[in-house]
C-alpha positions as CSV (number, residue, x, y, z in Angstrom):
1,M,198.7,199.9,-3.5
2,N,197.8,198.2,-6.7
3,V,198.0,194.4,-7.4
4,H,201.5,194.7,-9.1
5,E,202.9,196.5,-6.0
6,A,201.5,193.9,-3.7
7,I,203.0,191.1,-5.9
8,A,206.4,192.8,-5.8
9,A,206.2,193.5,-2.1
10,R,205.0,189.9,-1.0
11,R,207.7,188.1,1.0
12,S,207.6,184.9,3.0
13,V,207.7,186.3,6.5
14,R,208.9,184.1,9.5
15,A,208.9,186.6,12.3
16,Y,205.9,188.5,13.6
17,E,205.3,191.3,16.1
18,D,203.3,190.4,19.2
19,K,200.3,192.5,18.0
20,P,196.8,191.3,17.1
21,I,195.4,191.6,13.7
22,E,192.4,194.0,13.7
23,E,189.1,192.3,12.9
24,D,188.4,194.3,9.8
25,K,191.8,193.6,8.3
26,L,191.4,189.8,8.9
27,R,187.9,189.8,7.4
28,R,189.2,191.6,4.3
29,V,192.0,189.0,3.9
30,L,189.6,186.1,4.4
31,E,187.1,187.7,2.0
32,A,189.8,187.8,-0.7
33,G,190.1,184.0,-0.3
34,R,186.4,183.5,-0.4
35,L,186.0,185.5,-3.6
36,A,188.7,183.4,-5.5
37,P,187.6,181.4,-8.6
38,S,187.5,177.6,-8.4
39,A,186.9,175.0,-11.0
40,R,183.2,174.6,-11.9
41,N,182.7,177.1,-9.2
42,M,182.8,174.2,-6.6
43,Q,184.3,176.4,-4.0
44,E,185.5,173.1,-2.3
45,W,187.1,174.9,0.6
46,Q,186.9,175.6,4.3
47,F,189.4,177.9,6.0
48,V,190.2,177.6,9.8
49,A,191.4,181.0,11.1
50,V,193.2,180.0,14.2
51,R,193.5,182.9,16.7
52,D,193.7,180.9,19.9
53,K,197.3,181.1,21.3
54,G,197.1,177.5,22.8
55,L,196.0,176.0,19.5
56,R,198.6,178.0,17.5
57,S,201.2,176.6,20.0
58,K,199.9,173.1,19.2
59,L,200.3,173.6,15.6
60,V,204.1,174.2,16.0
61,P,205.1,170.4,16.2
62,A,202.5,169.8,13.6
63,C,204.4,172.1,11.3
64,K,207.9,170.5,11.8
65,N,208.6,172.6,14.9
66,Q,208.6,176.0,12.8
67,T,208.3,178.2,15.9
68,F,207.1,181.3,14.0
69,V,203.7,179.4,13.3
70,G,202.9,179.8,17.0
71,E,204.2,183.3,17.0
72,A,201.9,184.6,14.3
73,P,198.6,186.1,15.7
74,V,196.6,184.1,13.1
75,V,197.2,181.0,11.3
76,I,195.0,180.2,8.4
77,V,194.6,176.5,7.6
78,A,193.3,175.9,4.2
79,C,191.2,172.8,3.7
80,A,189.7,171.0,0.7
81,T,186.2,169.6,1.6
82,Q,186.0,167.7,-1.8
83,H,189.1,166.3,-3.4
84,E,187.9,163.9,-6.1
85,H,187.2,166.2,-8.9
86,V,189.7,165.8,-11.8
87,M,189.6,168.4,-14.5
88,T,189.6,167.7,-18.2
89,C,193.3,168.4,-18.3
90,G,194.0,165.6,-15.8
91,Q,194.8,167.6,-12.6
92,Y,193.0,167.5,-9.4
93,A,191.0,170.7,-8.9
94,Y,191.4,171.2,-5.2
95,P,195.2,172.0,-4.9
96,I,194.9,174.5,-7.7
97,D,191.7,176.0,-6.4
98,L,193.1,176.4,-2.8
99,A,196.4,177.8,-4.3
100,I,194.4,180.5,-6.0
101,A,192.4,181.3,-2.9
102,V,195.5,181.3,-0.7
103,D,197.4,183.5,-3.1
104,H,194.5,186.0,-3.0
105,M,194.8,186.1,0.7
106,T,198.5,186.6,0.7
107,L,198.2,189.6,-1.7
108,A,195.3,191.0,0.4
109,A,197.5,190.6,3.5
110,V,200.3,192.7,2.0
111,E,197.9,195.5,1.1
112,E,196.8,195.5,4.7
113,G,200.4,195.7,5.9
114,L,200.6,192.1,7.1
115,G,203.0,189.3,6.3
116,T,202.5,185.6,5.5
117,C,204.4,182.5,4.9
118,W,202.9,179.7,2.8
119,I,203.7,176.5,4.6
120,G,203.8,173.0,3.1
121,A,206.1,171.5,5.6
122,F,203.5,170.0,8.0
123,Y,201.9,166.8,9.0
124,E,198.4,166.7,7.8
125,D,197.2,164.2,10.3
126,R,198.8,166.2,13.2
127,V,197.0,169.5,12.0
128,R,193.8,167.6,11.6
129,R,194.0,166.3,15.2
130,V,194.9,169.8,16.7
131,L,192.0,171.5,14.9
132,G,189.4,168.6,14.9
133,I,189.4,168.6,11.1
134,P,187.5,165.5,9.8
135,N,189.6,162.8,8.1
136,D,187.9,163.2,4.8
137,V,188.9,166.7,4.5
138,R,192.4,167.5,3.1
139,V,194.6,170.0,4.8
140,V,196.3,171.8,1.8
141,T,198.4,174.5,3.4
142,V,199.1,176.4,6.6
143,L,199.4,180.2,6.3
144,P,200.8,182.1,9.4
145,M,199.9,185.7,9.2
146,G,200.7,188.8,11.3
147,Y,202.6,192.2,11.3
148,P,206.1,191.4,10.1
149,A,209.0,191.8,12.6
150,E,211.4,191.3,9.8
151,T,211.8,192.6,6.3
152,P,213.1,189.7,4.1
153,T,215.1,190.8,1.1
154,P,213.8,189.7,-2.3
155,R,214.6,186.3,-3.6
156,S,216.3,186.0,-7.0
157,R,214.0,185.1,-9.9
158,R,214.7,183.6,-13.3
159,S,214.8,186.2,-16.0
160,F,211.5,186.9,-18.1
161,D,213.1,185.5,-21.3
162,D,214.2,182.4,-19.4
163,V,210.7,181.7,-18.2
164,F,208.3,182.7,-21.1
165,L,207.9,181.2,-24.5
166,F,205.5,182.5,-27.1
167,D,203.3,180.5,-29.4
168,T,205.4,177.2,-29.1
169,W,207.9,175.5,-26.9
170,Q,210.8,176.3,-29.3
């Protein structure tokens, strides 16, 4: 599978088989995140790969009772260890850097035959409490991952011409 095929095949999966992820596959997915670029190469991230069923169950209420979070065999919690750096463009670096790293993981997961669902609907303080994450660390996203028990249909996308402009806004 090439990267374009992985991009086209990626879906938000909200149902997972009751099957563990092999260690080598998990490590390849995590490695894809580790290799992601970051502003000034700060690599201001830490990822918690939650495999313990009890902890995954405790994450469900922290993720607005989305039960599939607890059903996924692995939940990756992406955290920013430094969150003060503002780039020249005026944007904070950490959400962008973590988005790149997590997107690398979602595409690597597709290549491994795994599904993921990028979750922003969670209570940061509750996720911190469940996993013992320090208060000075930002929880940026929660990413359940496992073998899909569903095949979601592609969502509609705006047309190419509606999305892209060339040279200027007009």
